[in-house]
C-alpha positions as a printed Julia matrix, in Angstrom:
308×3 Matrix{Float64}:
 143.78  -14.01  -43.71
 142.68  -13.4   -47.4
 139.17  -12.59  -49.22
 139.31  -13.94  -52.46
 137.3   -15.05  -55.63
 137.18  -18.23  -56.77
 140.38  -19.75  -57.99
 141.72  -23.01  -59.21
 145.19  -21.95  -58.09
 144.24  -19.93  -54.66
 144.41  -23.46  -53.14
 148.07  -24.4   -53.64
 149.0   -21.05  -53.32
 147.6   -20.92  -50.06
 149.21  -24.09  -48.73
 152.22  -22.76  -50.22
 152.69  -19.84  -47.77
 150.67  -21.7   -44.87
 147.65  -19.11  -45.13
 143.93  -19.5   -44.18
 141.43  -18.15  -46.64
 137.54  -18.11  -47.66
 136.15  -17.45  -51.11
 133.8   -14.57  -51.21
 132.46  -13.81  -54.78
 133.09  -10.01  -55.92
 131.4    -9.27  -59.15
 133.04   -6.89  -61.37
 130.44   -4.62  -62.5
 127.66   -2.91  -60.46
 125.36   -5.65  -58.38
 123.72   -3.94  -55.42
 122.11   -7.26  -54.03
 125.42   -9.2   -55.12
 127.53   -6.23  -53.69
 125.27   -5.99  -50.54
 125.67   -9.89  -49.77
 129.67   -9.25  -50.67
 129.95   -6.48  -47.67
 127.96   -9.08  -45.21
 130.07  -12.36  -45.77
 133.52  -10.14  -45.55
 132.17   -8.6   -42.28
 130.56  -12.51  -41.09
 134.43  -12.97  -41.7
 135.76  -10.11  -39.73
 133.7   -10.98  -37.1
 135.01  -15.09  -37.18
 138.48  -14.36  -37.11
 138.93  -10.95  -35.33
 140.52   -9.18  -38.39
 143.12   -6.15  -37.14
 144.13   -5.34  -40.75
 142.29   -5.55  -43.67
 143.96   -4.79  -47.67
 141.51   -4.09  -50.29
 142.8    -4.46  -53.94
 141.39   -3.34  -57.52
 138.65   -0.37  -57.37
 135.55   -2.92  -56.87
 137.34   -5.3   -54.2
 138.87   -2.67  -52.41
 135.47   -0.68  -52.38
 133.93   -3.55  -50.29
 136.43   -4.27  -48.41
 136.83   -0.75  -47.0
 133.0    -0.81  -46.6
 133.1    -4.04  -44.72
 136.07   -2.82  -42.7
 134.67    0.59  -41.71
 131.25   -1.4   -40.52
 133.09   -3.54  -38.54
 134.88   -0.73  -37.11
 138.43   -2.37  -38.3
 141.39    0.02  -36.99
 143.85   -0.45  -39.96
 142.37   -0.59  -43.61
 144.86   -0.14  -46.19
 143.83    0.17  -50.43
 145.8    -0.29  -53.04
 145.37    1.77  -55.57
 146.61   -0.25  -58.82
 145.36    2.31  -61.32
 142.69    5.52  -62.3
 140.14    3.29  -64.87
 138.08    6.76  -64.64
 141.46    8.15  -66.97
 139.44    6.12  -69.98
 136.26    6.94  -69.19
 134.27   10.51  -69.9
 130.76   11.37  -69.08
 128.69    9.73  -65.76
 130.59    6.58  -66.26
 134.16    8.45  -65.33
 132.07   10.41  -62.86
 131.01    6.44  -61.04
 134.31    5.52  -60.9
 136.09    8.36  -59.77
 133.37    8.15  -57.22
 133.86    4.92  -56.11
 137.66    5.69  -55.96
 136.74    8.34  -53.66
 134.44    6.68  -51.5
 136.98    3.67  -51.05
 139.9     6.48  -50.01
 137.66    8.0   -47.37
 137.57    4.52  -45.93
 140.31    3.32  -45.73
 142.84    4.41  -43.05
 145.91    4.79  -45.2
 145.82    4.48  -49.18
 149.3     2.85  -51.42
 149.37    4.24  -54.61
 151.57    1.73  -57.49
 153.77    4.67  -59.01
 154.36    8.33  -58.54
 152.8     9.36  -61.32
 149.59    7.31  -59.76
 149.73    9.77  -56.4
 150.1    12.65  -57.96
 146.96   12.41  -60.76
 145.46   10.55  -57.26
 146.2    14.42  -55.43
 145.57   16.24  -58.38
 141.84   14.88  -58.9
 141.14   15.23  -55.1
 140.94   11.89  -54.69
 142.49   11.66  -51.13
 144.54   13.67  -49.07
 147.95   13.67  -49.63
 149.4    12.84  -46.03
 146.81    9.65  -46.21
 148.77    8.41  -49.69
 152.19    6.59  -50.24
 154.15    5.07  -52.1
 156.12    2.09  -52.01
 160.09    2.54  -52.89
 159.82    4.03  -56.27
 156.65    2.24  -57.51
 155.4    -1.28  -56.83
 152.54   -3.18  -55.13
 154.72   -6.15  -54.68
 157.56   -5.76  -55.68
 159.69   -8.11  -58.21
 162.48  -10.73  -57.35
 164.81  -10.11  -59.69
 167.66  -12.6   -57.52
 164.77  -15.76  -57.57
 162.14  -16.06  -59.88
 162.25  -13.65  -62.32
 166.18  -14.01  -62.68
 167.41  -15.23  -66.3
 170.32  -17.58  -64.96
 167.87  -19.14  -63.12
 165.47  -20.56  -65.87
 165.99  -24.34  -67.11
 166.93  -24.29  -70.91
 165.28  -27.36  -71.25
 162.02  -25.98  -69.93
 162.38  -22.87  -71.55
 162.98  -25.47  -75.17
 159.57  -27.28  -74.42
 157.78  -24.0   -74.1
 159.23  -22.66  -77.94
 158.28  -25.96  -79.18
 154.88  -26.24  -77.65
 153.55  -22.93  -79.13
 155.78  -22.91  -82.4
 158.77  -20.31  -81.74
 161.34  -21.03  -83.51
 164.93  -19.92  -81.61
 165.38  -17.43  -84.44
 162.04  -15.83  -84.37
 162.1   -12.16  -83.01
 159.22  -12.46  -80.35
 157.24   -8.91  -79.08
 155.24  -10.13  -75.96
 152.88   -8.99  -73.68
 151.0   -10.49  -70.35
 148.01   -9.72  -68.84
 144.13   -9.75  -69.48
 142.95   -9.49  -73.18
 140.85   -6.4   -73.07
 140.15   -3.07  -74.85
 141.66   -1.19  -71.7
 144.92   -2.74  -72.32
 145.01   -1.35  -75.81
 145.01   -4.84  -77.17
 143.18   -3.47  -80.39
 146.11   -1.28  -80.76
 148.8    -3.95  -80.58
 147.19   -6.33  -82.84
 146.55   -3.63  -85.69
 150.29   -2.63  -85.08
 151.31   -6.01  -85.3
 149.61   -6.53  -88.52
 151.21   -3.72  -89.89
 154.46   -4.87  -89.52
 154.13   -8.83  -89.85
 154.13   -8.64  -93.71
 157.82   -8.69  -94.33
 158.37  -10.16  -91.42
 157.78  -14.05  -91.6
 160.11  -14.6   -88.42
 157.55  -12.44  -86.59
 155.61  -13.45  -83.67
 153.41  -11.9   -81.11
 153.16  -13.55  -77.86
 150.06  -12.96  -76.01
 149.85  -15.0   -72.76
 146.41  -13.75  -70.66
 142.5   -14.25  -70.81
 139.78  -12.75  -72.88
 137.22  -11.67  -70.3
 133.26  -10.61  -71.19
 133.39   -6.97  -69.35
 135.32   -4.69  -71.58
 135.38   -7.48  -74.07
 137.36   -6.92  -77.13
 135.7    -7.18  -80.35
 134.86  -10.68  -81.65
 136.19   -9.8   -85.13
 139.8    -8.98  -82.98
 139.12  -12.09  -80.88
 139.35  -14.25  -84.1
 142.47  -12.41  -85.46
 144.24  -13.23  -82.09
 142.99  -16.99  -82.74
 143.6   -17.99  -85.89
 146.87  -15.39  -87.23
 149.74  -18.33  -87.18
 152.23  -15.77  -86.35
 150.14  -14.79  -83.16
 150.94  -17.12  -80.44
 147.94  -17.17  -77.71
 148.26  -19.09  -74.78
 145.58  -17.64  -72.47
 145.61  -17.74  -69.33
 149.17  -18.97  -67.72
 150.26  -19.07  -63.88
 153.62  -20.11  -64.71
 154.8   -16.5   -66.7
 158.8   -16.4   -65.28
 160.48  -18.22  -67.82
 157.71  -16.66  -70.67
 159.28  -13.09  -70.19
 162.57  -14.66  -71.71
 161.0   -16.13  -74.62
 160.35  -12.35  -75.9
 163.3   -10.99  -74.47
 163.27   -9.32  -77.4
 160.68   -6.42  -76.73
 158.06   -6.76  -74.48
 154.83   -4.37  -75.08
 152.83   -2.75  -72.39
 149.86   -1.12  -74.19
 147.82    0.16  -70.88
 145.49    3.17  -71.34
 144.89    3.86  -67.94
 147.65    5.14  -65.66
 149.05    1.94  -63.83
 152.14    0.0   -62.62
 152.4    -3.06  -65.68
 153.96   -5.45  -63.55
 155.14   -7.2   -66.89
 156.95   -4.36  -67.42
 159.16   -3.91  -64.24
 159.32   -8.51  -64.46
 160.87   -7.96  -68.44
 162.85   -4.5   -67.76
 165.19   -7.01  -65.09
 165.71   -8.79  -68.85
 165.42   -6.67  -71.98
 163.44   -3.68  -73.43
 159.94   -2.8   -73.47
 157.6    -0.61  -75.67
 154.53    0.71  -74.15
 152.24    2.35  -75.93
 150.86    5.0   -73.57
 151.51    8.72  -73.14
 149.88    8.5   -70.09
 151.53    6.06  -68.38
 154.37    6.7   -65.87
 156.6     4.34  -66.89
 159.03    6.01  -69.83
 162.18    3.63  -67.89
 162.33    1.9   -64.89
 165.37    2.96  -62.61
 167.59    0.21  -63.3
 170.64    1.66  -64.25
 170.01    1.65  -67.87
 167.71    2.53  -70.79
 164.76   -0.05  -71.31
 161.88    2.11  -73.31
 159.99    3.84  -74.91
 156.68    6.01  -74.98
 154.41    6.22  -77.87
 151.01    8.15  -78.77
 148.17    5.96  -76.92
 145.33    4.63  -78.75
 147.62    4.71  -81.94
 148.45    1.66  -83.39
 151.27    3.18  -86.14
 152.87    4.61  -83.59
 153.66    1.35  -81.64
 154.51    0.15  -84.96
 157.04    2.37  -85.83
 158.69    1.28  -82.56
């Protein structure tokens, strides 16, 4: 069973993997009235289905699901800590974000940290006792299918050519890519600024941005306009079929993560190429896949990223 936000991709995904679900609205921002309604709906669903295990993801979704599961006395409550979003905040906002994480951790029976450094920082910041927290393997939340979906040998050359043609990417272009939400916290401002520094004398250089703009933590309008109007920036918006897209930026993948997380785009791209991470606080200097595959740059600096 699955608690999820409304998504046009959820129904076919549920049908493909044979699970039932109910859509429950959960806001990213704090809204006591809507949050109470969401918790009540989750509790009702747990009661109707006699759910014995609840798994919660993201700070807000994880908190509401852990609260509901604790209220309903669900015996196994798992909170996935994908990152430490408070690391980019200060003052009262940082305190609130840390408190939210601590409460979700308190109500969970087990916490899965997606990387060793997330675990280390969680213990250091006293988010939860060490005995309650684990890391899956060497760090992941869902793994990467290197033999099937993300195996370069399984990509259809015809479909790849169609994608390049659709977005105006020539075979001779050198593509720098990013996949994920286009928000401040992901370092998109620094990435776009860095691209401006190096593109002038490189007409074959393309920046491929695969992801959507969001109202929360939104990019400045000026940056959004540059992304939409720059002929050397390819903006696809949200895309469900990202496995083939990784091979369009097999030259370099930028993971401009400003909070300590495990970037899955990095992990997937490392199967086939190299990566540049514009954040010295991020744990992922290299993936343990047998060859060097990246570098770490100073955070919040476009010049450091462009020098790579």
